[in-house]
C-alpha positions as CSV (number, residue, x, y, z in Angstrom):
1,M,1.9,2.7,-31.9
2,S,5.6,1.9,-31.7
3,I,7.3,0.3,-28.7
4,L,8.9,3.7,-27.7
5,G,5.5,5.3,-28.2
6,K,3.9,2.9,-25.8
7,I,6.6,3.5,-23.1
8,F,6.9,7.3,-23.5
9,N,3.3,8.1,-24.2
10,F,2.9,11.6,-22.5
11,G,-0.5,12.6,-23.6
12,A,-2.9,9.7,-22.9
13,Q,-3.7,8.1,-19.6
14,S,-1.8,4.9,-19.0
15,D,-3.6,1.8,-20.4
16,T,-3.1,-1.5,-18.7
17,S,-3.6,-3.5,-21.9
18,Q,-0.8,-1.8,-23.9
19,Y,1.8,-2.8,-21.3
20,T,0.5,-6.4,-20.9
21,S,0.8,-6.8,-24.7
22,F,4.2,-5.1,-24.9
23,F,5.8,-7.3,-22.2
24,G,4.2,-10.5,-23.6
25,F,1.8,-11.0,-20.7
26,G,-1.4,-12.8,-21.0
27,G,-0.4,-16.5,-21.2
28,N,-3.3,-18.9,-21.1
29,S,-5.2,-17.3,-18.4
30,K,-8.8,-16.6,-19.3
31,S,-8.9,-13.5,-17.0
32,I,-6.7,-10.4,-17.1
33,A,-6.7,-8.4,-13.9
34,N,-7.8,-4.7,-14.0
35,Q,-8.5,-2.0,-11.5
36,Q,-11.9,-3.5,-10.5
37,N,-11.6,-7.3,-10.5
38,S,-8.1,-7.3,-9.0
39,L,-9.7,-6.0,-5.7
40,T,-11.8,-9.2,-5.6
41,L,-8.6,-11.0,-4.7
42,S,-8.5,-10.9,-0.9
43,A,-4.7,-10.7,-0.7
44,F,-4.4,-7.9,-3.2
45,F,-7.3,-5.9,-1.6
46,N,-5.7,-6.3,1.8
47,G,-2.3,-5.2,0.5
48,V,-3.8,-2.0,-1.2
49,D,-5.9,-1.3,1.9
50,Q,-3.0,-1.9,4.3
51,L,-0.5,0.3,2.4
52,S,-2.9,3.1,1.8
53,K,-4.0,3.1,5.5
54,D,-0.4,3.1,6.8
55,I,0.6,6.1,4.8
56,A,-2.7,7.9,5.6
57,K,-2.3,7.5,9.3
58,M,1.4,8.4,9.4
59,P,2.0,11.7,11.2
60,K,2.8,14.5,8.7
61,A,4.1,18.0,9.4
62,V,5.8,21.0,7.9
63,Y,9.3,21.9,9.3
64,I,11.5,24.9,8.7
65,K,15.3,24.5,8.9
66,T,17.7,27.4,9.5
67,N,21.3,26.3,9.5
68,R,21.2,23.3,11.8
69,V,18.0,24.1,13.7
70,R,14.7,22.5,12.7
71,E,11.4,23.7,14.0
72,K,7.9,22.2,13.5
73,Q,5.5,24.7,11.9
74,S,2.2,23.8,13.5
75,T,0.5,27.0,12.4
76,H,1.6,26.8,8.7
77,Q,-1.3,26.6,6.3
78,V,0.3,23.7,4.4
79,N,0.7,21.8,7.7
80,Y,-3.1,22.1,8.2
81,L,-3.8,20.9,4.7
82,I,-1.6,17.8,4.8
83,A,-2.3,16.8,8.5
84,T,-5.9,17.8,9.1
85,A,-8.1,18.7,6.1
86,P,-6.9,19.3,2.5
87,N,-10.3,20.6,1.5
88,D,-13.9,20.9,2.8
89,F,-14.8,17.4,1.5
90,M,-12.5,15.0,3.3
91,T,-10.1,14.6,6.1
92,A,-6.4,14.2,5.7
93,F,-6.7,10.5,6.3
94,D,-9.2,10.0,3.5
95,F,-7.2,12.3,1.2
96,W,-3.9,10.4,1.5
97,R,-5.6,7.1,1.4
98,V,-7.2,7.9,-1.9
99,I,-3.9,9.2,-3.2
100,V,-2.1,6.0,-2.5
101,V,-4.9,3.8,-3.9
102,L,-4.8,5.8,-7.1
103,M,-1.0,5.4,-7.3
104,L,-1.4,1.7,-6.9
105,L,-4.4,1.0,-9.1
106,K,-3.9,3.7,-11.8
107,G,-0.2,4.4,-11.5
108,E,-0.6,8.1,-10.6
109,A,-2.7,10.7,-8.8
110,F,-3.3,14.4,-9.8
111,I,-4.0,17.1,-7.3
112,K,-4.8,20.7,-8.2
113,I,-3.3,23.3,-5.9
114,S,-5.7,26.2,-5.3
115,R,-3.9,29.3,-4.3
116,N,-5.1,32.7,-3.1
117,K,-5.0,35.1,-6.1
118,I,-3.6,37.9,-4.0
119,T,-1.2,36.4,-1.5
120,G,-0.4,33.2,-3.4
121,E,-1.0,31.1,-0.3
122,V,-2.1,27.6,-0.8
123,E,-5.8,27.3,0.2
124,F,-6.9,23.7,-0.6
125,F,-6.1,20.6,-2.6
126,D,-8.5,19.1,-5.1
127,I,-8.2,15.5,-6.5
128,L,-8.6,15.4,-10.2
129,D,-10.1,12.6,-12.4
130,N,-7.2,10.7,-14.0
131,E,-9.2,9.9,-17.1
132,K,-9.7,13.6,-17.9
133,I,-6.0,14.6,-17.6
134,E,-3.7,15.0,-20.6
135,I,0.0,15.8,-20.4
136,K,2.2,17.4,-23.0
137,K,5.9,17.9,-22.7
138,S,7.4,21.2,-23.9
139,K,11.1,22.0,-23.9
140,T,11.3,23.2,-20.3
141,T,8.1,22.2,-18.6
142,L,5.0,19.9,-18.6
143,I,1.6,21.2,-19.7
144,Y,-1.4,19.7,-17.9
145,T,-4.8,19.9,-19.6
146,Y,-7.9,19.1,-17.5
147,E,-11.3,19.2,-19.2
148,S,-9.8,21.5,-21.9
149,D,-8.3,23.9,-19.3
150,E,-4.6,24.2,-19.2
151,I,-3.0,24.1,-15.7
152,S,0.5,25.2,-14.9
153,S,2.7,22.3,-13.7
154,N,3.4,24.4,-10.6
155,D,-0.2,24.1,-9.6
156,I,-0.4,20.3,-10.1
157,L,0.8,17.8,-7.6
158,H,1.6,14.7,-9.7
159,F,2.3,11.7,-7.6
160,K,3.6,8.7,-9.6
161,G,4.0,5.1,-8.7
162,F,6.2,3.0,-11.0
163,T,7.4,4.9,-14.0
164,L,9.4,4.2,-17.1
165,N,10.0,7.8,-18.2
166,G,9.7,9.9,-15.0
167,I,6.6,11.6,-16.5
168,R,3.7,9.1,-16.4
169,G,3.1,6.6,-13.7
170,I,2.1,3.0,-14.5
171,S,-0.1,0.9,-12.3
172,V,1.3,-2.3,-10.8
173,I,-1.7,-4.1,-12.3
174,A,-0.3,-3.3,-15.8
175,F,2.6,-5.7,-15.0
176,A,0.8,-8.0,-12.6
177,A,-2.3,-8.4,-14.9
178,A,-1.5,-11.9,-16.1
179,N,-0.3,-13.2,-12.7
180,L,-3.3,-11.8,-10.9
181,G,-5.5,-13.1,-13.7
182,V,-4.3,-16.7,-13.0
183,Q,-5.3,-16.1,-9.4
184,L,-8.7,-14.8,-10.5
185,D,-9.1,-18.0,-12.6
186,T,-8.2,-20.0,-9.5
187,Q,-10.8,-18.2,-7.5
188,M,-13.5,-18.7,-10.0
189,Y,-12.5,-22.3,-10.5
190,S,-12.6,-22.9,-6.7
191,A,-16.1,-21.4,-6.5
192,D,-17.3,-23.6,-9.4
193,I,-15.9,-26.7,-7.8
194,Y,-17.4,-26.1,-4.4
195,S,-20.8,-24.9,-5.7
196,N,-21.3,-27.4,-8.5
197,R,-19.0,-30.3,-7.8
198,G,-19.4,-31.0,-4.1
199,L,-21.3,-34.0,-2.7
200,G,-24.1,-33.6,-5.3
201,Y,-21.8,-34.5,-8.2
202,G,-21.8,-38.2,-9.0
203,V,-23.1,-41.0,-11.2
204,L,-25.8,-43.7,-10.9
205,E,-24.4,-47.2,-11.5
206,S,-26.5,-50.2,-12.4
207,E,-25.7,-53.9,-12.8
208,T,-28.3,-54.3,-15.6
209,D,-29.0,-52.4,-18.8
210,I,-31.5,-49.6,-18.6
211,A,-33.4,-48.4,-21.6
212,N,-32.4,-44.9,-22.8
213,E,-35.9,-43.5,-22.2
214,N,-35.7,-44.6,-18.6
215,K,-32.3,-43.2,-17.8
216,Q,-33.5,-39.6,-17.9
217,K,-36.5,-40.5,-15.6
218,L,-34.1,-42.1,-13.1
219,V,-31.8,-39.1,-13.1
220,E,-34.6,-36.6,-12.8
221,G,-36.2,-38.6,-10.0
222,F,-33.0,-38.9,-8.1
223,K,-32.2,-35.2,-8.5
224,N,-35.7,-34.1,-7.3
225,R,-35.6,-36.4,-4.2
226,M,-32.1,-35.2,-3.2
227,S,-32.9,-31.5,-3.8
228,E,-36.0,-31.6,-1.5
229,K,-36.0,-29.2,1.4
230,G,-35.3,-30.6,4.8
231,P,-32.4,-31.9,6.8
232,I,-32.9,-35.5,5.8
233,K,-32.9,-36.7,2.2
234,V,-33.4,-40.4,1.4
235,A,-33.6,-42.0,-2.1
236,A,-34.5,-45.6,-2.9
237,L,-32.6,-47.2,-5.8
238,D,-33.9,-50.3,-7.6
239,L,-32.3,-53.0,-9.8
240,G,-29.1,-53.1,-7.8
241,M,-28.3,-49.4,-8.6
242,K,-25.7,-47.6,-6.7
243,Y,-24.8,-43.9,-6.3
244,K,-21.1,-43.1,-6.7
245,S,-20.0,-39.6,-5.6
246,I,-17.3,-37.9,-7.7
247,S,-15.3,-35.6,-5.4
248,I,-12.4,-33.3,-6.2
249,T,-9.5,-35.1,-7.9
250,P,-6.0,-34.8,-6.4
251,A,-4.9,-32.7,-9.3
252,E,-7.8,-30.3,-8.7
253,A,-7.1,-30.2,-5.0
254,Q,-3.4,-29.4,-5.7
255,F,-4.5,-26.6,-8.1
256,L,-6.7,-25.1,-5.4
257,E,-3.6,-24.9,-3.1
258,T,-2.1,-22.3,-5.5
259,G,-4.3,-19.8,-3.7
260,R,-1.9,-20.0,-0.7
261,F,1.1,-19.2,-2.9
262,A,-0.9,-16.3,-4.5
263,I,-0.4,-14.4,-1.3
264,E,3.3,-14.5,-1.7
265,D,3.0,-13.3,-5.3
266,V,0.9,-10.3,-4.2
267,A,3.4,-9.5,-1.5
268,R,6.2,-9.4,-4.1
269,W,4.1,-7.1,-6.4
270,L,3.4,-4.7,-3.6
271,N,6.9,-5.1,-2.0
272,M,5.4,-6.0,1.4
273,P,6.2,-8.8,3.9
274,V,3.8,-11.7,3.7
275,H,2.5,-11.2,7.3
276,K,1.1,-7.8,6.3
277,L,-1.3,-9.7,4.1
278,K,-2.5,-11.7,7.1
279,S,-0.5,-14.8,6.3
280,L,1.4,-16.0,9.4
281,T,2.2,-19.5,8.3
282,N,6.0,-19.2,8.8
283,A,6.1,-16.3,11.1
284,N,7.1,-15.9,14.8
285,F,7.4,-12.9,17.1
286,N,11.2,-12.6,16.5
287,T,10.9,-12.5,12.7
288,L,7.8,-10.3,12.7
289,E,9.8,-7.5,14.4
290,Q,12.5,-7.7,11.7
291,Q,9.9,-7.9,9.0
292,N,8.1,-4.8,10.3
293,I,11.5,-2.9,10.0
294,Q,11.9,-4.3,6.5
295,Y,8.4,-3.1,5.6
296,V,9.2,0.4,6.7
297,V,12.6,0.6,5.1
298,D,11.9,-1.2,1.8
299,C,8.3,-0.2,1.2
300,L,6.9,2.7,3.2
301,V,10.0,5.0,3.0
302,G,10.0,4.7,-0.8
303,W,6.4,5.8,-1.0
304,T,6.7,8.7,1.5
305,A,10.0,10.0,-0.1
306,N,8.2,10.1,-3.5
307,I,5.3,12.1,-2.0
308,E,7.5,14.4,0.1
309,N,9.7,15.4,-2.9
310,E,6.7,16.4,-5.0
311,L,5.2,18.4,-2.1
312,N,8.4,20.2,-1.3
313,R,9.2,21.3,-4.9
314,K,5.6,22.6,-5.6
315,L,4.5,24.1,-2.2
316,F,7.5,26.0,-0.9
317,Q,9.7,28.9,-2.1
318,K,13.1,28.2,-3.5
319,N,16.4,30.0,-2.9
320,T,15.6,31.2,0.6
321,T,17.9,31.5,3.6
322,Y,15.8,28.9,5.3
323,K,14.3,25.6,4.1
324,E,10.7,24.6,4.4
325,Y,9.8,21.0,3.9
326,V,7.2,18.3,4.6
327,K,8.1,15.2,6.6
328,F,6.2,12.0,7.0
329,N,7.1,10.4,10.3
330,E,7.6,6.7,9.5
331,K,9.2,6.1,12.9
332,V,5.8,5.5,14.5
333,F,5.9,2.0,12.8
334,L,9.2,1.1,14.4
335,R,8.0,1.3,18.0
336,G,8.3,-2.1,19.7
337,D,6.6,-3.4,22.8
338,A,6.5,-1.4,26.0
339,K,9.7,-2.9,27.4
340,T,11.7,-2.4,24.2
341,Q,10.4,1.1,23.8
342,A,11.4,2.0,27.4
343,E,14.9,0.7,26.8
344,F,15.2,2.7,23.6
345,Y,14.1,5.9,25.3
346,T,16.5,5.3,28.2
347,K,19.4,4.9,25.9
348,M,18.5,7.9,23.9
349,V,18.2,10.1,27.0
350,Y,21.4,8.8,28.6
351,A,23.4,9.2,25.4
352,G,22.3,12.9,25.2
353,L,20.4,12.4,22.0
354,M,16.9,13.3,23.4
355,T,15.6,15.3,26.3
356,R,13.1,13.8,28.7
357,N,10.4,16.2,27.5
358,E,11.0,15.1,23.9
359,V,10.3,11.5,25.1
360,R,7.1,12.7,26.8
361,E,6.0,14.5,23.6
362,L,6.4,11.2,21.7
363,E,4.2,9.5,24.2
364,D,1.6,12.4,24.0
365,L,2.4,13.6,27.5
366,N,2.6,17.3,28.5
367,P,6.1,18.7,29.1
368,I,7.4,19.2,32.7
369,D,9.6,22.1,33.8
370,G,13.2,21.1,34.2
371,L,13.1,18.2,31.8
372,D,14.3,20.1,28.7
373,E,18.0,19.9,29.4
374,I,20.2,17.1,28.0
375,L,21.5,14.6,30.6
376,T,25.2,13.6,30.6
377,P,26.5,10.6,32.4
378,V,29.0,11.6,35.2
379,N,31.5,9.0,34.0
380,M,31.6,10.5,30.5
381,Q,32.9,13.9,29.2
382,I,34.2,15.4,26.0
383,M,37.9,15.4,25.2
384,S,38.3,19.2,25.4
385,N,36.9,19.3,29.0
386,L,39.3,16.5,30.0
387,L,42.3,18.4,28.6
388,E,41.2,21.6,30.2
389,N,40.7,19.9,33.6
390,N,44.2,18.3,33.3
391,N,45.8,21.6,32.5
392,E,44.2,23.3,35.5
393,K,45.4,20.5,37.7
394,N,49.0,20.8,36.4
395,N,48.9,24.6,36.9
396,A,47.6,24.1,40.5
397,D,50.4,21.6,41.3
398,G,53.1,23.7,39.7
């Protein structure tokens, strides 16, 4: 297949190997990461788990906007599907978690939209097997084929991760395969060292010559004695023999330290701050707050905007006098400690940007009568009121 064919391959499911070969990946690593073995790396597993959980637990809702007024549509059918249960098999949390995992590990996720044949109302979502999907591009649309059945593009939610053509998604593993493969090699090498080259790895030294036929007997005898069960093991050595343990060399120890830097590499691949992968070596409370903001802005918002756009263009009518749309509320991740949150609410209420009942709603508290009006500080007023009051005063004096 040509280079362009590899990049703009519409029909077949994305194959990790074709991208690793095209971009010259592979190096000298014995291991090449794939969808399964990459998750044996604790940092990568934690990153995938963290990102998928964060998007899954994010509040989601359908809104309708008419002119400048936006209202949450709690009774909307789509609202129930995206926020409570997309089908009879799983909760919304499980559904969105699977979607993000598929986008990370396979580059894309496909969801069939099942509609009522009479009303056209969306009834449920069904996750499709990536390996059974084929896509063909016509002049004006995409044609999806699933197990020999053609499905209209309007009835498929196609969520893509990284993409080179806007049509097919590519797994992050396709590009990180060699880098993660080195980490897999390090992990296996570490296991080999600690299991086979610990205190039991060494040599027997003798001040005199030993016949070849006796060397094997000495080695076997020493191994049998030291491998006996029990907390205390003692071996007697004759002929001035000494046991010399061979421990990990400085070069090997330095190589094992690369595991710590692997966390930073995984953080780069997933566009996450390092502390999200449970590495707090250079973190403190001040930097963590800024890194949480960075995580939301640089990572989460990109994923949610991608998902929102696909939902909005496939689930709602176009060219209407109102606008229906899905919104993922990423602001829940920007809440600070109790003191900081209280100061934020106070400023928002005093600035007239929020009512007190809106604050209570964010804190899962019931509304109270009389708290729906905007507060205005007595020492502040709009310019038109100031001019009007000034004119009234002049007229009264005149």
